[in-house]
CHARMM-style PDB file with segment names, atoms N, HN, CA, C and O in Angstrom:
ATOM      1  N   UNK     1     173.006 165.059 -42.788  1.00  0.00      PROA
ATOM      2  CA  UNK     1     172.186 164.187 -42.360  1.00  0.00      PROA
ATOM      3  C   UNK     1     172.184 162.916 -43.021  1.00  0.00      PROA
ATOM      4  O   UNK     1     172.494 161.915 -42.374  1.00  0.00      PROA
ATOM      5  N   UNK     2     171.942 162.851 -43.962  1.00  0.00      PROA
ATOM      6  HN  UNK     2     171.690 163.664 -44.488  1.00  0.00      PROA
ATOM      7  CA  UNK     2     171.571 161.612 -44.546  1.00  0.00      PROA
ATOM      8  C   UNK     2     173.007 161.324 -45.584  1.00  0.00      PROA
ATOM      9  O   UNK     2     173.376 160.151 -45.641  1.00  0.00      PROA
ATOM     10  N   UNK     3     173.654 162.168 -46.237  1.00  0.00      PROA
ATOM     11  HN  UNK     3     173.355 163.121 -46.190  1.00  0.00      PROA
ATOM     12  CA  UNK     3     174.239 161.973 -47.342  1.00  0.00      PROA
ATOM     13  C   UNK     3     175.886 162.099 -46.742  1.00  0.00      PROA
ATOM     14  O   UNK     3     176.813 162.010 -47.547  1.00  0.00      PROA
ATOM     15  N   UNK     4     176.078 162.254 -45.664  1.00  0.00      PROA
ATOM     16  HN  UNK     4     175.325 162.326 -45.010  1.00  0.00      PROA
ATOM     17  CA  UNK     4     177.482 162.418 -45.487  1.00  0.00      PROA
ATOM     18  C   UNK     4     177.420 161.325 -44.199  1.00  0.00      PROA
ATOM     19  O   UNK     4     176.708 161.460 -43.204  1.00  0.00      PROA
ATOM     20  N   UNK     5     178.288 160.279 -44.454  1.00  0.00      PROA
ATOM     21  HN  UNK     5     178.866 160.169 -45.263  1.00  0.00      PROA
ATOM     22  CA  UNK     5     177.809 159.048 -43.366  1.00  0.00      PROA
ATOM     23  C   UNK     5     178.802 159.771 -41.907  1.00  0.00      PROA
ATOM     24  O   UNK     5     178.472 159.740 -40.722  1.00  0.00      PROA
ATOM     25  N   UNK     6     180.014 160.357 -42.490  1.00  0.00      PROA
ATOM     26  HN  UNK     6     180.282 160.382 -43.452  1.00  0.00      PROA
ATOM     27  CA  UNK     6     180.401 160.579 -41.186  1.00  0.00      PROA
ATOM     28  C   UNK     6     179.474 161.613 -40.513  1.00  0.00      PROA
ATOM     29  O   UNK     6     179.183 161.472 -39.326  1.00  0.00      PROA
ATOM     30  N   UNK     7     179.067 162.505 -41.137  1.00  0.00      PROA
ATOM     31  HN  UNK     7     179.304 162.620 -42.102  1.00  0.00      PROA
ATOM     32  CA  UNK     7     178.010 163.595 -40.245  1.00  0.00      PROA
ATOM     33  C   UNK     7     177.198 162.948 -39.674  1.00  0.00      PROA
ATOM     34  O   UNK     7     176.943 162.677 -38.501  1.00  0.00      PROA
ATOM     35  N   UNK     8     176.735 162.678 -40.811  1.00  0.00      PROA
ATOM     36  HN  UNK     8     176.943 162.898 -41.764  1.00  0.00      PROA
ATOM     37  CA  UNK     8     174.847 161.624 -39.979  1.00  0.00      PROA
ATOM     38  C   UNK     8     175.833 160.356 -38.801  1.00  0.00      PROA
ATOM     39  O   UNK     8     175.143 159.349 -38.642  1.00  0.00      PROA
ATOM     40  N   UNK     9     176.802 160.298 -38.261  1.00  0.00      PROA
ATOM     41  HN  UNK     9     177.363 161.116 -38.390  1.00  0.00      PROA
ATOM     42  CA  UNK     9     176.660 159.334 -37.678  1.00  0.00      PROA
ATOM     43  C   UNK     9     176.338 160.060 -35.924  1.00  0.00      PROA
ATOM     44  O   UNK     9     176.007 159.285 -35.027  1.00  0.00      PROA
ATOM     45  N   UNK    10     176.471 161.379 -35.682  1.00  0.00      PROA
ATOM     46  HN  UNK    10     176.740 162.008 -36.411  1.00  0.00      PROA
ATOM     47  CA  UNK    10     175.938 161.932 -34.527  1.00  0.00      PROA
ATOM     48  C   UNK    10     174.411 161.541 -33.748  1.00  0.00      PROA
ATOM     49  O   UNK    10     173.541 160.692 -33.942  1.00  0.00      PROA
ATOM     50  N   UNK    11     174.607 162.601 -32.822  1.00  0.00      PROA
ATOM     51  HN  UNK    11     175.314 163.290 -32.664  1.00  0.00      PROA
ATOM     52  CA  UNK    11     172.766 161.914 -32.423  1.00  0.00      PROA
ATOM     53  C   UNK    11     172.172 163.704 -32.641  1.00  0.00      PROA
ATOM     54  O   UNK    11     172.546 164.754 -32.119  1.00  0.00      PROA
ATOM     55  N   UNK    12     170.825 163.304 -33.923  1.00  0.00      PROA
ATOM     56  HN  UNK    12     170.520 162.452 -34.348  1.00  0.00      PROA
ATOM     57  CA  UNK    12     170.052 163.876 -33.706  1.00  0.00      PROA
ATOM     58  C   UNK    12     169.085 164.829 -33.404  1.00  0.00      PROA
ATOM     59  O   UNK    12     168.400 164.855 -34.427  1.00  0.00      PROA
ATOM     60  N   UNK    13     168.498 165.830 -32.418  1.00  0.00      PROA
ATOM     61  HN  UNK    13     169.054 165.809 -31.588  1.00  0.00      PROA
ATOM     62  CA  UNK    13     167.518 165.800 -31.939  1.00  0.00      PROA
ATOM     63  C   UNK    13     166.842 167.665 -32.842  1.00  0.00      PROA
ATOM     64  O   UNK    13     167.477 168.661 -33.189  1.00  0.00      PROA
ATOM     65  N   UNK    14     165.709 167.409 -32.884  1.00  0.00      PROA
ATOM     66  HN  UNK    14     165.194 166.600 -32.601  1.00  0.00      PROA
ATOM     67  CA  UNK    14     164.700 168.408 -34.033  1.00  0.00      PROA
ATOM     68  C   UNK    14     163.913 169.119 -32.440  1.00  0.00      PROA
ATOM     69  O   UNK    14     163.157 168.525 -31.672  1.00  0.00      PROA
ATOM     70  N   UNK    15     164.565 170.954 -32.315  1.00  0.00      PROA
ATOM     71  HN  UNK    15     165.179 171.437 -32.940  1.00  0.00      PROA
ATOM     72  CA  UNK    15     163.389 171.693 -31.366  1.00  0.00      PROA
ATOM     73  C   UNK    15     162.344 172.135 -32.273  1.00  0.00      PROA
ATOM     74  O   UNK    15     162.571 172.752 -33.314  1.00  0.00      PROA
ATOM     75  N   UNK    16     161.054 171.764 -31.800  1.00  0.00      PROA
ATOM     76  HN  UNK    16     160.869 171.263 -30.955  1.00  0.00      PROA
ATOM     77  CA  UNK    16     159.703 172.372 -32.646  1.00  0.00      PROA
ATOM     78  C   UNK    16     159.295 173.175 -31.021  1.00  0.00      PROA
ATOM     79  O   UNK    16     159.418 172.870 -29.834  1.00  0.00      PROA
ATOM     80  N   UNK    17     158.629 174.615 -31.992  1.00  0.00      PROA
ATOM     81  HN  UNK    17     158.529 174.862 -32.956  1.00  0.00      PROA
ATOM     82  CA  UNK    17     157.715 175.002 -30.805  1.00  0.00      PROA
ATOM     83  C   UNK    17     157.024 174.547 -30.714  1.00  0.00      PROA
ATOM     84  O   UNK    17     156.659 173.827 -31.643  1.00  0.00      PROA
ATOM     85  N   UNK    18     156.194 174.624 -29.341  1.00  0.00      PROA
ATOM     86  HN  UNK    18     156.490 175.210 -28.586  1.00  0.00      PROA
ATOM     87  CA  UNK    18     154.741 173.824 -28.655  1.00  0.00      PROA
ATOM     88  C   UNK    18     154.327 175.311 -27.934  1.00  0.00      PROA
ATOM     89  O   UNK    18     154.640 176.145 -27.085  1.00  0.00      PROA
ATOM     90  N   UNK    19     153.673 175.054 -28.651  1.00  0.00      PROA
ATOM     91  HN  UNK    19     153.419 174.377 -29.341  1.00  0.00      PROA
ATOM     92  CA  UNK    19     152.301 176.190 -28.936  1.00  0.00      PROA
ATOM     93  C   UNK    19     151.354 175.751 -26.934  1.00  0.00      PROA
ATOM     94  O   UNK    19     151.045 176.413 -25.944  1.00  0.00      PROA
ATOM     95  N   UNK    20     151.314 174.982 -27.161  1.00  0.00      PROA
ATOM     96  HN  UNK    20     151.565 174.443 -27.965  1.00  0.00      PROA
ATOM     97  CA  UNK    20     150.592 174.677 -25.442  1.00  0.00      PROA
ATOM     98  C   UNK    20     151.460 174.499 -24.157  1.00  0.00      PROA
ATOM     99  O   UNK    20     151.064 174.563 -22.993  1.00  0.00      PROA
ATOM    100  N   UNK    21     152.472 174.311 -24.516  1.00  0.00      PROA
ATOM    101  HN  UNK    21     152.794 174.260 -25.461  1.00  0.00      PROA
ATOM    102  CA  UNK    21     153.653 174.333 -23.523  1.00  0.00      PROA
ATOM    103  C   UNK    21     154.272 175.884 -23.288  1.00  0.00      PROA
ATOM    104  O   UNK    21     154.390 176.413 -22.183  1.00  0.00      PROA
ATOM    105  N   UNK    22     154.671 176.545 -24.689  1.00  0.00      PROA
ATOM    106  HN  UNK    22     154.575 176.116 -25.587  1.00  0.00      PROA
ATOM    107  CA  UNK    22     154.851 177.876 -24.325  1.00  0.00      PROA
ATOM    108  C   UNK    22     156.753 178.043 -24.620  1.00  0.00      PROA
ATOM    109  O   UNK    22     157.619 178.881 -24.372  1.00  0.00      PROA
ATOM    110  N   UNK    23     156.684 176.904 -25.180  1.00  0.00      PROA
ATOM    111  HN  UNK    23     155.981 176.223 -25.382  1.00  0.00      PROA
ATOM    112  CA  UNK    23     158.351 176.270 -25.117  1.00  0.00      PROA
ATOM    113  C   UNK    23     158.482 175.654 -26.535  1.00  0.00      PROA
ATOM    114  O   UNK    23     157.633 175.524 -27.417  1.00  0.00      PROA
ATOM    115  N   UNK    24     159.851 175.299 -26.493  1.00  0.00      PROA
ATOM    116  HN  UNK    24     160.540 175.405 -25.776  1.00  0.00      PROA
ATOM    117  CA  UNK    24     160.908 174.707 -27.731  1.00  0.00      PROA
ATOM    118  C   UNK    24     160.547 173.445 -26.430  1.00  0.00      PROA
ATOM    119  O   UNK    24     160.376 173.527 -25.214  1.00  0.00      PROA
ATOM    120  N   UNK    25     160.542 172.201 -27.506  1.00  0.00      PROA
ATOM    121  HN  UNK    25     160.681 172.135 -28.494  1.00  0.00      PROA
ATOM    122  CA  UNK    25     160.306 170.793 -27.144  1.00  0.00      PROA
ATOM    123  C   UNK    25     161.251 170.232 -27.818  1.00  0.00      PROA
ATOM    124  O   UNK    25     161.264 170.676 -28.966  1.00  0.00      PROA
ATOM    125  N   UNK    26     162.351 169.164 -27.555  1.00  0.00      PROA
ATOM    126  HN  UNK    26     162.340 168.803 -26.622  1.00  0.00      PROA
ATOM    127  CA  UNK    26     163.803 168.778 -28.296  1.00  0.00      PROA
ATOM    128  C   UNK    26     162.659 167.292 -28.326  1.00  0.00      PROA
ATOM    129  O   UNK    26     161.892 166.948 -27.427  1.00  0.00      PROA
ATOM    130  N   UNK    27     162.922 166.504 -29.911  1.00  0.00      PROA
ATOM    131  HN  UNK    27     163.545 166.783 -30.642  1.00  0.00      PROA
ATOM    132  CA  UNK    27     162.659 165.130 -29.748  1.00  0.00      PROA
ATOM    133  C   UNK    27     164.142 164.876 -30.477  1.00  0.00      PROA
ATOM    134  O   UNK    27     165.018 165.648 -30.869  1.00  0.00      PROA
ATOM    135  N   UNK    28     163.974 163.111 -30.469  1.00  0.00      PROA
ATOM    136  HN  UNK    28     163.263 162.484 -30.151  1.00  0.00      PROA
ATOM    137  CA  UNK    28     165.278 162.754 -31.404  1.00  0.00      PROA
ATOM    138  C   UNK    28     164.777 162.213 -32.845  1.00  0.00      PROA
ATOM    139  O   UNK    28     163.688 161.658 -32.986  1.00  0.00      PROA
ATOM    140  N   UNK    29     165.515 162.392 -33.692  1.00  0.00      PROA
ATOM    141  HN  UNK    29     166.400 162.843 -33.578  1.00  0.00      PROA
ATOM    142  CA  UNK    29     165.056 162.570 -34.961  1.00  0.00      PROA
ATOM    143  C   UNK    29     165.199 161.515 -35.669  1.00  0.00      PROA
ATOM    144  O   UNK    29     165.117 161.460 -36.897  1.00  0.00      PROA
ATOM    145  N   UNK    30     165.498 160.315 -34.660  1.00  0.00      PROA
ATOM    146  HN  UNK    30     165.565 160.359 -33.663  1.00  0.00      PROA
ATOM    147  CA  UNK    30     164.794 159.000 -34.864  1.00  0.00      PROA
ATOM    148  C   UNK    30     163.048 158.805 -34.495  1.00  0.00      PROA
ATOM    149  O   UNK    30     162.302 158.109 -35.184  1.00  0.00      PROA
ATOM    150  N   UNK    31     162.745 159.341 -33.644  1.00  0.00      PROA
ATOM    151  HN  UNK    31     163.351 159.906 -33.085  1.00  0.00      PROA
ATOM    152  CA  UNK    31     161.697 159.379 -32.996  1.00  0.00      PROA
ATOM    153  C   UNK    31     160.221 160.427 -33.823  1.00  0.00      PROA
ATOM    154  O   UNK    31     159.092 160.772 -33.472  1.00  0.00      PROA
ATOM    155  N   UNK    32     161.213 160.628 -35.217  1.00  0.00      PROA
ATOM    156  HN  UNK    32     162.130 160.348 -35.503  1.00  0.00      PROA
ATOM    157  CA  UNK    32     160.126 161.804 -36.194  1.00  0.00      PROA
ATOM    158  C   UNK    32     159.813 160.737 -37.409  1.00  0.00      PROA
ATOM    159  O   UNK    32     160.409 159.779 -37.902  1.00  0.00      PROA
ATOM    160  N   UNK    33     158.689 161.343 -37.607  1.00  0.00      PROA
ATOM    161  HN  UNK    33     158.205 162.121 -37.206  1.00  0.00      PROA
ATOM    162  CA  UNK    33     158.142 160.299 -38.979  1.00  0.00      PROA
ATOM    163  C   UNK    33     157.388 161.068 -39.975  1.00  0.00      PROA
ATOM    164  O   UNK    33     156.322 161.520 -39.558  1.00  0.00      PROA
ATOM    165  N   UNK    34     157.619 161.259 -40.899  1.00  0.00      PROA
ATOM    166  HN  UNK    34     158.485 160.892 -41.237  1.00  0.00      PROA
ATOM    167  CA  UNK    34     157.002 162.034 -41.906  1.00  0.00      PROA
ATOM    168  C   UNK    34     156.334 161.287 -43.220  1.00  0.00      PROA
ATOM    169  O   UNK    34     156.768 160.136 -43.243  1.00  0.00      PROA
ATOM    170  N   UNK    35     155.713 161.456 -43.979  1.00  0.00      PROA
ATOM    171  HN  UNK    35     155.360 162.391 -43.961  1.00  0.00      PROA
ATOM    172  CA  UNK    35     154.597 160.964 -45.197  1.00  0.00      PROA
ATOM    173  C   UNK    35     154.551 161.903 -46.064  1.00  0.00      PROA
ATOM    174  O   UNK    35     154.268 163.067 -45.784  1.00  0.00      PROA
ATOM    175  N   UNK    36     154.810 161.505 -47.142  1.00  0.00      PROA
ATOM    176  HN  UNK    36     155.040 160.559 -47.370  1.00  0.00      PROA
ATOM    177  CA  UNK    36     155.252 162.001 -48.664  1.00  0.00      PROA
ATOM    178  C   UNK    36     154.069 162.634 -48.970  1.00  0.00      PROA
ATOM    179  O   UNK    36     154.117 163.601 -49.731  1.00  0.00      PROA
ATOM    180  N   UNK    37     152.764 162.182 -48.410  1.00  0.00      PROA
ATOM    181  HN  UNK    37     152.725 161.397 -47.791  1.00  0.00      PROA
ATOM    182  CA  UNK    37     151.881 162.974 -49.036  1.00  0.00      PROA
ATOM    183  C   UNK    37     151.253 164.121 -47.982  1.00  0.00      PROA
ATOM    184  O   UNK    37     150.188 164.737 -48.020  1.00  0.00      PROA
ATOM    185  N   UNK    38     152.298 164.143 -47.081  1.00  0.00      PROA
ATOM    186  HN  UNK    38     153.163 163.642 -47.049  1.00  0.00      PROA
ATOM    187  CA  UNK    38     151.921 165.441 -46.062  1.00  0.00      PROA
ATOM    188  C   UNK    38     153.041 166.361 -45.550  1.00  0.00      PROA
ATOM    189  O   UNK    38     153.356 166.776 -44.435  1.00  0.00      PROA
ATOM    190  N   UNK    39     153.686 166.577 -47.226  1.00  0.00      PROA
ATOM    191  HN  UNK    39     153.430 166.240 -48.132  1.00  0.00      PROA
ATOM    192  CA  UNK    39     155.156 167.082 -46.852  1.00  0.00      PROA
ATOM    193  C   UNK    39     155.497 168.184 -45.833  1.00  0.00      PROA
ATOM    194  O   UNK    39     156.648 168.132 -45.399  1.00  0.00      PROA
ATOM    195  N   UNK    40     154.587 169.328 -45.298  1.00  0.00      PROA
ATOM    196  HN  UNK    40     153.653 169.371 -45.651  1.00  0.00      PROA
ATOM    197  CA  UNK    40     154.063 170.222 -44.573  1.00  0.00      PROA
ATOM    198  C   UNK    40     154.402 169.819 -43.133  1.00  0.00      PROA
ATOM    199  O   UNK    40     155.140 170.482 -42.404  1.00  0.00      PROA
ATOM    200  N   UNK    41     154.070 169.189 -42.943  1.00  0.00      PROA
ATOM    201  HN  UNK    41     153.471 168.651 -43.535  1.00  0.00      PROA
ATOM    202  CA  UNK    41     154.222 168.236 -41.166  1.00  0.00      PROA
ATOM    203  C   UNK    41     154.887 167.117 -41.102  1.00  0.00      PROA
ATOM    204  O   UNK    41     154.966 166.121 -41.822  1.00  0.00      PROA
ATOM    205  N   UNK    42     155.538 167.586 -39.720  1.00  0.00      PROA
ATOM    206  HN  UNK    42     155.473 168.395 -39.136  1.00  0.00      PROA
ATOM    207  CA  UNK    42     156.191 165.517 -39.696  1.00  0.00      PROA
ATOM    208  C   UNK    42     155.211 165.198 -37.816  1.00  0.00      PROA
ATOM    209  O   UNK    42     154.368 165.672 -37.054  1.00  0.00      PROA
ATOM    210  N   UNK    43     155.936 164.346 -37.959  1.00  0.00      PROA
ATOM    211  HN  UNK    43     156.621 163.962 -38.577  1.00  0.00      PROA
ATOM    212  CA  UNK    43     154.807 163.926 -36.875  1.00  0.00      PROA
ATOM    213  C   UNK    43     155.778 163.381 -35.533  1.00  0.00      PROA
ATOM    214  O   UNK    43     156.912 162.991 -35.809  1.00  0.00      PROA
ATOM    215  N   UNK    44     155.386 163.359 -34.274  1.00  0.00      PROA
ATOM    216  HN  UNK    44     154.464 163.675 -34.050  1.00  0.00      PROA
ATOM    217  CA  UNK    44     156.450 163.021 -33.478  1.00  0.00      PROA
ATOM    218  C   UNK    44     155.802 162.540 -31.811  1.00  0.00      PROA
ATOM    219  O   UNK    44     155.059 163.270 -31.154  1.00  0.00      PROA
ATOM    220  N   UNK    45     156.126 161.623 -31.511  1.00  0.00      PROA
ATOM    221  HN  UNK    45     156.730 161.030 -32.045  1.00  0.00      PROA
ATOM    222  CA  UNK    45     155.552 161.118 -30.327  1.00  0.00      PROA
ATOM    223  C   UNK    45     156.057 161.393 -28.967  1.00  0.00      PROA
ATOM    224  O   UNK    45     157.220 161.129 -28.661  1.00  0.00      PROA
ATOM    225  N   UNK    46     154.986 162.059 -27.919  1.00  0.00      PROA
ATOM    226  HN  UNK    46     154.041 162.273 -28.167  1.00  0.00      PROA
ATOM    227  CA  UNK    46     155.497 162.542 -26.757  1.00  0.00      PROA
ATOM    228  C   UNK    46     156.343 161.513 -25.592  1.00  0.00      PROA
ATOM    229  O   UNK    46     156.787 160.447 -26.018  1.00  0.00      PROA
ATOM    230  N   UNK    47     156.537 161.861 -24.173  1.00  0.00      PROA
ATOM    231  HN  UNK    47     156.176 162.727 -23.827  1.00  0.00      PROA
ATOM    232  CA  UNK    47     157.014 160.982 -23.448  1.00  0.00      PROA
ATOM    233  C   UNK    47     156.107 159.911 -22.835  1.00  0.00      PROA
ATOM    234  O   UNK    47     156.541 158.854 -22.377  1.00  0.00      PROA
ATOM    235  N   UNK    48     154.233 160.420 -22.870  1.00  0.00      PROA
ATOM    236  HN  UNK    48     153.881 161.279 -23.242  1.00  0.00      PROA
ATOM    237  CA  UNK    48     153.513 159.991 -22.723  1.00  0.00      PROA
ATOM    238  C   UNK    48     153.155 158.839 -23.446  1.00  0.00      PROA
ATOM    239  O   UNK    48     152.656 157.772 -23.089  1.00  0.00      PROA
ATOM    240  N   UNK    49     153.630 159.422 -24.897  1.00  0.00      PROA
ATOM    241  HN  UNK    49     154.035 160.290 -25.188  1.00  0.00      PROA
ATOM    242  CA  UNK    49     152.895 158.476 -26.296  1.00  0.00      PROA
ATOM    243  C   UNK    49     152.034 159.127 -27.060  1.00  0.00      PROA
ATOM    244  O   UNK    49     151.488 159.051 -28.161  1.00  0.00      PROA
ATOM    245  N   UNK    50     152.084 159.703 -26.244  1.00  0.00      PROA
ATOM    246  HN  UNK    50     152.528 159.766 -25.350  1.00  0.00      PROA
ATOM    247  CA  UNK    50     150.833 160.815 -27.671  1.00  0.00      PROA
ATOM    248  C   UNK    50     151.652 160.986 -29.069  1.00  0.00      PROA
ATOM    249  O   UNK    50     152.875 160.965 -29.202  1.00  0.00      PROA
ATOM    250  N   UNK    51     150.486 161.191 -30.253  1.00  0.00      PROA
ATOM    251  HN  UNK    51     149.492 161.208 -30.145  1.00  0.00      PROA
ATOM    252  CA  UNK    51     150.632 161.626 -30.942  1.00  0.00      PROA
ATOM    253  C   UNK    51     150.766 162.949 -32.006  1.00  0.00      PROA
ATOM    254  O   UNK    51     149.960 163.180 -32.908  1.00  0.00      PROA
ATOM    255  N   UNK    52     152.038 163.809 -31.674  1.00  0.00      PROA
ATOM    256  HN  UNK    52     152.692 163.622 -30.942  1.00  0.00      PROA
ATOM    257  CA  UNK    52     151.647 164.879 -32.510  1.00  0.00      PROA
ATOM    258  C   UNK    52     152.032 165.385 -33.681  1.00  0.00      PROA
ATOM    259  O   UNK    52     153.242 165.410 -33.911  1.00  0.00      PROA
ATOM    260  N   UNK    53     151.275 165.800 -34.485  1.00  0.00      PROA
ATOM    261  HN  UNK    53     150.292 165.780 -34.299  1.00  0.00      PROA
ATOM    262  CA  UNK    53     151.233 166.311 -35.947  1.00  0.00      PROA
ATOM    263  C   UNK    53     152.118 168.214 -35.629  1.00  0.00      PROA
ATOM    264  O   UNK    53     151.676 169.070 -34.863  1.00  0.00      PROA
ATOM    265  N   UNK    54     153.303 168.323 -36.451  1.00  0.00      PROA
ATOM    266  HN  UNK    54     153.662 167.628 -37.074  1.00  0.00      PROA
ATOM    267  CA  UNK    54     154.023 169.594 -36.105  1.00  0.00      PROA
ATOM    268  C   UNK    54     154.231 169.825 -37.492  1.00  0.00      PROA
ATOM    269  O   UNK    54     154.923 169.060 -38.164  1.00  0.00      PROA
ATOM    270  N   UNK    55     153.460 171.222 -38.146  1.00  0.00      PROA
ATOM    271  HN  UNK    55     152.898 171.843 -37.600  1.00  0.00      PROA
ATOM    272  CA  UNK    55     153.759 171.661 -39.354  1.00  0.00      PROA
ATOM    273  C   UNK    55     155.195 172.077 -39.066  1.00  0.00      PROA
ATOM    274  O   UNK    55     155.565 172.276 -37.909  1.00  0.00      PROA
ATOM    275  N   UNK    56     155.992 172.205 -40.095  1.00  0.00      PROA
ATOM    276  HN  UNK    56     155.691 172.043 -41.035  1.00  0.00      PROA
ATOM    277  CA  UNK    56     157.420 172.214 -40.287  1.00  0.00      PROA
ATOM    278  C   UNK    56     157.956 173.537 -39.884  1.00  0.00      PROA
ATOM    279  O   UNK    56     159.088 173.584 -39.403  1.00  0.00      PROA
ATOM    280  N   UNK    57     157.198 174.703 -40.043  1.00  0.00      PROA
ATOM    281  HN  UNK    57     156.278 174.665 -40.433  1.00  0.00      PROA
ATOM    282  CA  UNK    57     157.403 176.332 -39.874  1.00  0.00      PROA
ATOM    283  C   UNK    57     157.437 176.533 -38.413  1.00  0.00      PROA
ATOM    284  O   UNK    57     157.861 177.607 -37.986  1.00  0.00      PROA
ATOM    285  N   UNK    58     156.987 175.504 -37.503  1.00  0.00      PROA
ATOM    286  HN  UNK    58     156.643 174.631 -37.850  1.00  0.00      PROA
ATOM    287  CA  UNK    58     157.426 175.111 -36.274  1.00  0.00      PROA
ATOM    288  C   UNK    58     158.432 174.423 -35.598  1.00  0.00      PROA
ATOM    289  O   UNK    58     158.449 174.097 -34.411  1.00  0.00      PROA
ATOM    290  N   UNK    59     159.866 174.097 -37.079  1.00  0.00      PROA
ATOM    291  HN  UNK    59     159.852 174.362 -38.043  1.00  0.00      PROA
ATOM    292  CA  UNK    59     160.614 173.764 -36.408  1.00  0.00      PROA
ATOM    293  C   UNK    59     161.699 174.948 -36.407  1.00  0.00      PROA
ATOM    294  O   UNK    59     161.940 175.641 -37.396  1.00  0.00      PROA
ATOM    295  N   UNK    60     162.256 175.067 -35.282  1.00  0.00      PROA
ATOM    296  HN  UNK    60     162.060 174.504 -34.478  1.00  0.00      PROA
ATOM    297  CA  UNK    60     162.977 176.022 -34.732  1.00  0.00      PROA
ATOM    298  C   UNK    60     164.297 175.916 -34.311  1.00  0.00      PROA
ATOM    299  O   UNK    60     165.098 176.845 -34.413  1.00  0.00      PROA
ATOM    300  N   UNK    61     164.631 174.541 -33.719  1.00  0.00      PROA
ATOM    301  HN  UNK    61     163.980 173.786 -33.636  1.00  0.00      PROA
ATOM    302  CA  UNK    61     166.086 173.932 -33.792  1.00  0.00      PROA
ATOM    303  C   UNK    61     166.741 173.170 -34.387  1.00  0.00      PROA
ATOM    304  O   UNK    61     165.850 172.492 -34.898  1.00  0.00      PROA
ATOM    305  N   UNK    62     168.044 172.571 -34.864  1.00  0.00      PROA
ATOM    306  HN  UNK    62     168.768 173.121 -34.448  1.00  0.00      PROA
ATOM    307  CA  UNK    62     168.798 171.252 -34.823  1.00  0.00      PROA
ATOM    308  C   UNK    62     170.043 171.285 -34.085  1.00  0.00      PROA
ATOM    309  O   UNK    62     171.057 171.982 -34.094  1.00  0.00      PROA
ATOM    310  N   UNK    63     169.492 170.021 -33.276  1.00  0.00      PROA
ATOM    311  HN  UNK    63     168.668 169.454 -33.269  1.00  0.00      PROA
ATOM    312  CA  UNK    63     171.304 169.884 -32.345  1.00  0.00      PROA
ATOM    313  C   UNK    63     171.894 168.756 -33.229  1.00  0.00      PROA
ATOM    314  O   UNK    63     171.373 168.262 -34.228  1.00  0.00      PROA
ATOM    315  N   UNK    64     172.947 168.484 -32.728  1.00  0.00      PROA
ATOM    316  HN  UNK    64     173.371 168.886 -31.916  1.00  0.00      PROA
ATOM    317  CA  UNK    64     173.836 167.032 -33.119  1.00  0.00      PROA
ATOM    318  C   UNK    64     174.510 167.019 -31.969  1.00  0.00      PROA
ATOM    319  O   UNK    64     174.987 168.001 -31.401  1.00  0.00      PROA
ATOM    320  N   UNK    65     174.560 165.607 -31.533  1.00  0.00      PROA
ATOM    321  HN  UNK    65     174.173 164.809 -31.994  1.00  0.00      PROA
ATOM    322  CA  UNK    65     175.266 165.330 -30.136  1.00  0.00      PROA
ATOM    323  C   UNK    65     175.691 166.753 -29.270  1.00  0.00      PROA
ATOM    324  O   UNK    65     176.719 167.365 -28.977  1.00  0.00      PROA
ATOM    325  N   UNK    66     174.178 166.871 -29.055  1.00  0.00      PROA
ATOM    326  HN  UNK    66     173.344 166.374 -29.293  1.00  0.00      PROA
ATOM    327  CA  UNK    66     173.736 168.109 -27.982  1.00  0.00      PROA
ATOM    328  C   UNK    66     174.471 169.460 -28.258  1.00  0.00      PROA
ATOM    329  O   UNK    66     174.748 170.287 -27.390  1.00  0.00      PROA
ATOM    330  N   UNK    67     174.695 169.546 -29.337  1.00  0.00      PROA
ATOM    331  HN  UNK    67     174.470 168.874 -30.043  1.00  0.00      PROA
ATOM    332  CA  UNK    67     175.336 171.196 -29.881  1.00  0.00      PROA
ATOM    333  C   UNK    67     174.365 171.531 -30.956  1.00  0.00      PROA
ATOM    334  O   UNK    67     174.024 170.892 -31.950  1.00  0.00      PROA
ATOM    335  N   UNK    68     173.889 173.078 -30.357  1.00  0.00      PROA
ATOM    336  HN  UNK    68     174.166 173.598 -29.549  1.00  0.00      PROA
ATOM    337  CA  UNK    68     172.846 173.561 -31.522  1.00  0.00      PROA
ATOM    338  C   UNK    68     173.580 174.270 -32.770  1.00  0.00      PROA
ATOM    339  O   UNK    68     174.212 175.323 -32.693  1.00  0.00      PROA
ATOM    340  N   UNK    69     173.327 173.294 -34.248  1.00  0.00      PROA
ATOM    341  HN  UNK    69     172.813 172.438 -34.310  1.00  0.00      PROA
ATOM    342  CA  UNK    69     173.729 173.309 -35.112  1.00  0.00      PROA
ATOM    343  C   UNK    69     172.835 174.390 -36.563  1.00  0.00      PROA
ATOM    344  O   UNK    69     173.220 174.706 -37.688  1.00  0.00      PROA
ATOM    345  N   UNK    70     171.982 174.576 -36.053  1.00  0.00      PROA
ATOM    346  HN  UNK    70     171.669 174.319 -35.139  1.00  0.00      PROA
ATOM    347  CA  UNK    70     171.198 175.523 -36.875  1.00  0.00      PROA
ATOM    348  C   UNK    70     169.946 176.186 -35.642  1.00  0.00      PROA
ATOM    349  O   UNK    70     169.775 175.728 -34.513  1.00  0.00      PROA
ATOM    350  N   UNK    71     169.292 177.211 -36.186  1.00  0.00      PROA
ATOM    351  HN  UNK    71     169.431 177.583 -37.103  1.00  0.00      PROA
ATOM    352  CA  UNK    71     168.500 177.872 -35.785  1.00  0.00      PROA
ATOM    353  C   UNK    71     167.674 178.878 -36.273  1.00  0.00      PROA
ATOM    354  O   UNK    71     168.325 179.902 -36.477  1.00  0.00      PROA
ATOM    355  N   UNK    72     166.415 178.994 -36.557  1.00  0.00      PROA
ATOM    356  HN  UNK    72     165.886 178.162 -36.391  1.00  0.00      PROA
ATOM    357  CA  UNK    72     165.570 179.789 -37.338  1.00  0.00      PROA
ATOM    358  C   UNK    72     165.380 181.223 -37.074  1.00  0.00      PROA
ATOM    359  O   UNK    72     164.624 181.728 -36.244  1.00  0.00      PROA
ATOM    360  N   UNK    73     166.059 181.721 -37.779  1.00  0.00      PROA
ATOM    361  HN  UNK    73     166.674 181.311 -38.453  1.00  0.00      PROA
ATOM    362  CA  UNK    73     165.969 183.464 -37.406  1.00  0.00      PROA
ATOM    363  C   UNK    73     164.504 183.639 -36.548  1.00  0.00      PROA
ATOM    364  O   UNK    73     163.512 182.975 -36.848  1.00  0.00      PROA
ATOM    365  N   UNK    74     164.516 184.528 -35.551  1.00  0.00      PROA
ATOM    366  HN  UNK    74     165.322 185.067 -35.307  1.00  0.00      PROA
ATOM    367  CA  UNK    74     162.835 185.135 -35.183  1.00  0.00      PROA
ATOM    368  C   UNK    74     162.522 186.007 -35.405  1.00  0.00      PROA
ATOM    369  OT1 UNK    74     161.372 186.341 -35.122  1.00  0.00      PROA
TER     370      UNK     74
END
């Protein structure tokens, strides 16, 4: 996504497992923030503006232009 200019033009979303809601929540890649000091987590803001810190092991799916392109084995 970062190094291939053609592939990277797509609209990407990450799907992570939300333990409270008991479902996979999709968030736009542009809404994700990472901190080099905390490489095991990313942060995402939900529709209500609440910031969530999510461990990368809860990342389950990646979408490009609404098409599932990667899914973690269950």
